[in-house]
MARDRENVEX-56845 format. One line per 8 residues: number of its first residue (from 1); their letters; for each residue x, z, y of N, C-alpha, C, CB. Coordinates in pm, whole numbers, plus 50000, padded with zeros to 5 digits. Glycine has a CB too. Layout:
MARDRENVEX-56845
NUM = A = X/Z/Y/X/Z/Y/X/Z/Y/X/Z/Y | ...
//
This chain:
MARDRENVEX-56845
1 = EPLEAFFA = 51671/47525/51390/51550/47459/51418/51490/47404/51287/51574/47349/51521 | 51570/47364/51206/51526/47305/51073/51442/47397/50994/51646/47268/50988 | 51479/47525/50993/51393/47634/50921/51262/47650/50993/51467/47779/50917 | 51272/47640/51129/51144/47668/51199/51051/47548/51185/51168/47701/51351 | 51106/47426/51163/51017/47306/51124/50960/47324/50986/51099/47169/51127 | 51049/47362/50889/50997/47369/50757/50886/47471/50735/51105/47395/50668 | 50908/47586/50786/50795/47697/50792/50683/47654/50870/50844/47830/50856 | 50696/47598/50982/50574/47560/51049/50500/47459/50972/50601/47508/51184
9 = GKGLCFHL = 50561/47375/50895/50485/47280/50820/50398/47346/50707/50579/47180/50760 | 50430/47472/50687/50370/47547/50588/50268/47654/50660/50484/47615/50502 | 50255/47647/50786/50166/47725/50853/50234/47869/50874/50032/47728/50775 | 50366/47882/50855/50418/47999/50883/50529/48004/50996/50462/48046/50765 | 50561/48119/51050/50641/48133/51162/50783/48186/51123/50572/48223/51260 | 50883/48122/51164/51026/48171/51124/51087/48251/51242/51126/48044/51085 | 51136/48373/51221/51208/48444/51318/51337/48495/51258/51125/48554/51374 | 51438/48480/51335/51573/48537/51301/51573/48683/51338/51690/48462/51376
17 = ISSESIFE = 51603/48768/51249/51605/48913/51293/51739/48978/51251/51482/48995/51228 | 51782/49086/51320/51901/49141/51304/51911/49228/51173/51929/49216/51423 | 52029/49244/51127/52048/49325/51008/52007/49475/51037/52198/49316/50960 | 52031/49518/51148/51999/49653/51193/51853/49673/51176/52040/49679/51338 | 51767/49587/51207/51629/49590/51211/51577/49582/51064/51576/49477/51299 | 51651/49537/50964/51617/49525/50839/51632/49662/50784/51694/49423/50772 | 51758/49710/50814/51793/49846/50765/51695/49964/50810/51936/49877/50815 | 51647/49935/50932/51550/50037/50984/51417/50039/50899/51515/50005/51137
25 = QELKAQNW = 51381/49932/50831/51268/49923/50760/51282/49941/50596/51213/49793/50797 | 51409/49985/50574/51447/49990/50408/51351/50085/50344/51611/50049/50372 | 51315/50192/50401/51213/50291/50326/51085/50229/50308/51186/50426/50404 | 51044/50154/50408/50905/50087/50402/50912/49968/50299/50859/50029/50553 | 51025/49896/50289/51035/49808/50190/51039/49856/50044/51141/49737/50218 | 51124/49967/50022/51126/50042/49891/50988/50073/49842/51203/50174/49904 | 50916/50139/49946/50776/50199/49916/50698/50076/49868/50700/50273/50053 | 50697/49965/49935/50616/49854/49892/50653/49773/49775/50606/49769/49993
33 = VDIVRTLY = 50795/49791/49744/50838/49747/49605/50774/49823/49499/50987/49760/49586 | 50769/49950/49513/50709/50040/49411/50562/50023/49405/50741/50187/49440 | 50481/49995/49520/50344/49970/49511/50316/49846/49444/50285/49970/49638 | 50384/49734/49485/50365/49607/49415/50385/49602/49270/50450/49513/49469 | 50502/49670/49235/50528/49678/49098/50430/49742/49018/50643/49738/49078 | 50363/49857/49060/50265/49938/49005/50142/49861/48995/50246/50061/49081 | 50100/49772/49100/49993/49697/49101/49995/49586/49006/49972/49656/49223 | 50119/49526/49005/50133/49422/48901/50107/49462/48763/50263/49367/48904
41 = LARALDTN = 50167/49582/48726/50150/49639/48590/50007/49675/48556/50236/49762/48575 | 49926/49698/48675/49788/49744/48644/49691/49617/48674/49747/49880/48739 | 49749/49498/48682/49666/49390/48723/49545/49354/48637/49747/49279/48734 | 49539/49407/48511/49422/49382/48433/49316/49489/48437/49461/49361/48299 | 49341/49591/48513/49240/49694/48518/49131/49665/48622/49304/49827/48546 | 49012/49700/48578/48888/49684/48683/48887/49812/48754/48734/49656/48612 | 48902/49803/48875/48885/49933/48968/48783/49925/49072/49014/49965/49044 | 48694/49826/49055/48576/49815/49143/48510/49944/49167/48477/49721/49087
49 = GAELLVLN = 48463/50013/49068/48397/50139/49076/48474/50257/49137/48356/50174/48946 | 48598/50253/49104/48691/50351/49155/48722/50330/49300/48815/50348/49076 | 48731/50211/49344/48737/50167/49485/48622/50205/49571/48749/50023/49491 | 48505/50184/49518/48390/50237/49589/48385/50393/49604/48268/50191/49520 | 48426/50461/49491/48415/50607/49500/48528/50651/49612/48440/50679/49346 | 48648/50581/49600/48757/50628/49708/48707/50592/49849/48907/50552/49684 | 48649/50481/49874/48587/50449/50008/48493/50539/50045/48525/50323/50013 | 48411/50587/49968/48298/50687/50004/48374/50821/50043/48189/50714/49872
57 = RFYQSGRI = 48475/50858/49979/48555/50985/50021/48606/50966/50164/48683/51013/49922 | 48660/50837/50170/48738/50815/50314/48611/50814/50418/48839/50650/50324 | 48496/50759/50388/48409/50762/50500/48354/50884/50525/48311/50676/50490 | 48349/50980/50421/48314/51121/50449/48423/51203/50519/48279/51187/50322 | 48552/51173/50483/48659/51268/50530/48748/51215/50629/48740/51314/50419 | 48763/51088/50646/48872/51033/50734/48997/51022/50664/48893/51116/50856 | 49090/51103/50697/49222/51107/50633/49212/51191/50512/49330/51160/50727 | 49290/51139/50400/49289/51202/50273/49431/51200/50219/49189/51135/50178
65 = RLGDLVDS = 49494/51303/50170/49616/51301/50099/49599/51227/49968/49666/51441/50078 | 49704/51155/49916/49697/51095/49796/49677/51202/49688/49815/51013/49775 | 49740/51328/49703/49719/51441/49595/49565/51479/49591/49811/51582/49634 | 49490/51466/49694/49360/51506/49683/49268/51408/49598/49310/51525/49818 | 49330/51294/49577/49265/51199/49490/49320/51174/49366/49254/51085/49546 | 49442/51189/49339/49527/51174/49225/49570/51313/49168/49650/51088/49263 | 49544/51351/49044/49602/51478/48992/49734/51467/48942/49525/51532/48888 | 49840/51530/49013/49964/51514/48977/49996/51573/48848/50041/51558/49072
73 = NDRERTYL = 49920/51675/48791/49933/51717/48662/49856/51648/48548/49902/51847/48665 | 49779/51545/48587/49710/51485/48481/49677/51338/48549/49573/51578/48433 | 49799/51268/48568/49768/51139/48628/49699/51037/48539/49892/51081/48678 | 49689/51051/48417/49636/50947/48327/49476/50968/48348/49691/50968/48161 | 49432/51077/48376/49296/51103/48412/49258/51030/48527/49270/51241/48433 | 49331/51029/48639/49299/50977/48769/49379/50852/48796/49324/51080/48875 | 49433/50777/48687/49502/50657/48694/49411/50546/48771/49540/50615/48548 | 49291/50525/48738/49211/50430/48801/49198/50454/48951/49082/50428/48736
81 = VEIAVLRL = 49177/50571/48987/49169/50610/49131/49300/50566/49197/49146/50769/49149 | 49411/50617/49137/49548/50589/49196/49558/50430/49224/49671/50640/49090 | 49527/50363/49126/49546/50203/49130/49441/50159/49245/49507/50121/48968 | 49323/50221/49248/49223/50179/49353/49284/50212/49480/49083/50249/49340 | 49340/50322/49498/49398/50348/49643/49501/50246/49667/49466/50497/49661 | 49603/50220/49575/49699/50127/49612/49644/49988/49648/49794/50117/49507 | 49546/49937/49564/49492/49808/49591/49424/49805/49722/49399/49767/49486 | 49359/49912/49765/49299/49920/49898/49400/49923/50003/49214/50037/49912
89 = LHQGVLSA = 49511/49992/49980/49623/49986/50067/49681/49850/50090/49725/50071/50016 | 49698/49783/49976/49764/49661/49975/49673/49554/50031/49810/49627/49837 | 49542/49567/50028/49443/49477/50089/49422/49507/50239/49310/49489/50015 | 49480/49612/50293/49470/49644/50422/49343/49721/50467/49483/49529/50489 | 49277/49769/50368/49155/49844/50396/49197/49993/50423/49051/49831/50272 | 49313/50044/50369/49365/50178/50398/49500/50151/50450/49366/50275/50273 | 49539/50255/50533/49680/50258/50576/49749/50386/50548/49691/50232/50719 | 49883/50382/50540/49963/50509/50514/50095/50487/50596/49995/50535/50349
97 = PLSNTWLE = 50154/50593/50623/50273/50602/50702/50401/50573/50607/50280/50747/50771 | 50429/50454/50572/50532/50412/50465/50668/50389/50528/50488/50277/50389 | 50672/50393/50660/50798/50346/50724/50904/50461/50736/50765/50287/50868 | 50851/50597/50737/50935/50691/50761/50933/50814/50659/50910/50727/50890 | 50862/50790/50549/50858/50892/50429/50822/50812/50308/50748/51016/50449 | 50871/50877/50199/50839/50820/50067/50687/50830/50033/50921/50894/49958 | 50633/50741/49968/50492/50755/49911/50493/50862/49813/50439/50624/49843 | 50412/50966/49836/50421/51082/49741/50278/51148/49757/50552/51190/49779
105 = FETEFELC = 50243/51250/49687/50110/51310/49677/50074/51376/49817/50106/51420/49556 | 50178/51400/49884/50151/51459/50026/50114/51352/50129/50279/51535/50082 | 50136/51212/50102/50115/51117/50184/49955/51105/50230/50170/50997/50118 | 49934/51105/50359/49805/51087/50415/49758/50938/50434/49804/51156/50542 | 49646/50905/50377/49596/50774/50403/49474/50787/50488/49566/50700/50274 | 49441/50672/50553/49319/50664/50627/49266/50525/50632/49338/50714/50763 | 49135/50509/50668/49079/50373/50677/49139/50297/50787/48932/50376/50697 | 49155/50167/50773/49209/50099/50884/49090/50051/50968/49301/49983/50841
113 = T = 49105/50040/51097/48993/50018/51188/49001/49854/51235/49006/50130/51324
//
């Protein structure tokens, strides 16, 4: 109860969860660690233009594989687009199945509704 009161005072809700449920989400957590680390390292980049281009592609196509946006053989050339996709994912504009598979070039993204 003290934890519930502490978090409630900060506008947060505290729930005790089992260790098993944490281990069930291990892959999702590892994916997000990689995403957040990448976004932190790219925090100074301006990706506004790349984000608009990415969103236009999604409005036209619906689901898109990361490899359709990012060139695995020349990631430097498509780096801004890669960061734009990750930022849109982090902002909740895009979604991807990160709970049951590693984030890779075959991962399909789609617009959140």
